[in-house]
N, C-alpha and C positions, 0 to 999 in steps of 0.2 A: 062860299064866295070869299076870296082873298082880296083884301083892300090894301092900297098904298097910303101914304101919309095924307094925300089929298082927297081921301074919302071916295076914290074912284076905284072900282074893282080892277084888280090886276088879272084875275082869271074868272071865268063864268062856268056854270055847269054845261054839260053837253045839252040838256034840255033847253037852257036859255040860248046857247049858241044856235040850236036848231030854229028857235023862234026868230032870231036875228038874221038867219040865213033864208028863212021862209020855207023850211023843209020840216017833215015830221020828225019826231023823236027817233023812230026806227031808221029813218034815212040818215039821221045824223050819226047814229051808232054805226051804221054800215059804212059811212064816210070814215069813221075812226078806224074800223077793221081794215079798210083799204088804205089806210094812211093818207087820206085825202084831207082829213081834218086833224090838225096837230093837238095833241093832249099831253098833259102831265098826270101821272098817277100819284095820288096822295093816299098812302096806306095801301091795303090789298084790293080795295074795291073801288074807290072814289076816282073818277076822272075829271079833270077840269081842263078847260080850253083857255089858253092865254089870249087875253083880249088884244094885244097888238097884233098877234098873228091872225086873229079873226077879222080884225079891221083891215088888215092887208089883203086877205081873201076877198073881203067885200068891195074894196077899192079895185082890185083886178077885174072882178066880175063886172063892175060898172064900166070899166075901160073896154073890156072886150065886147059888151053890148053896144057901147057907143061906136066902136070901130065896125061892127057887122052891119049897123044901120046906115053908115055913110057910103056903102058900095052901091 
């Protein structure tokens, strides 16, 4: 986990992102392969998800659900 000066993570693991999105780890990695989940490669194997991008996804998901319920 990469942190900024304010001790808040800048990036989280794919596993943590999966928990935040409410999907399985396998689904999160499938989203990475389909380029639906933005990642940064650290070294040859490690993938991390930028927290601002993840929060943006979560915000958009909440907005689309709100719009679909209002019809």
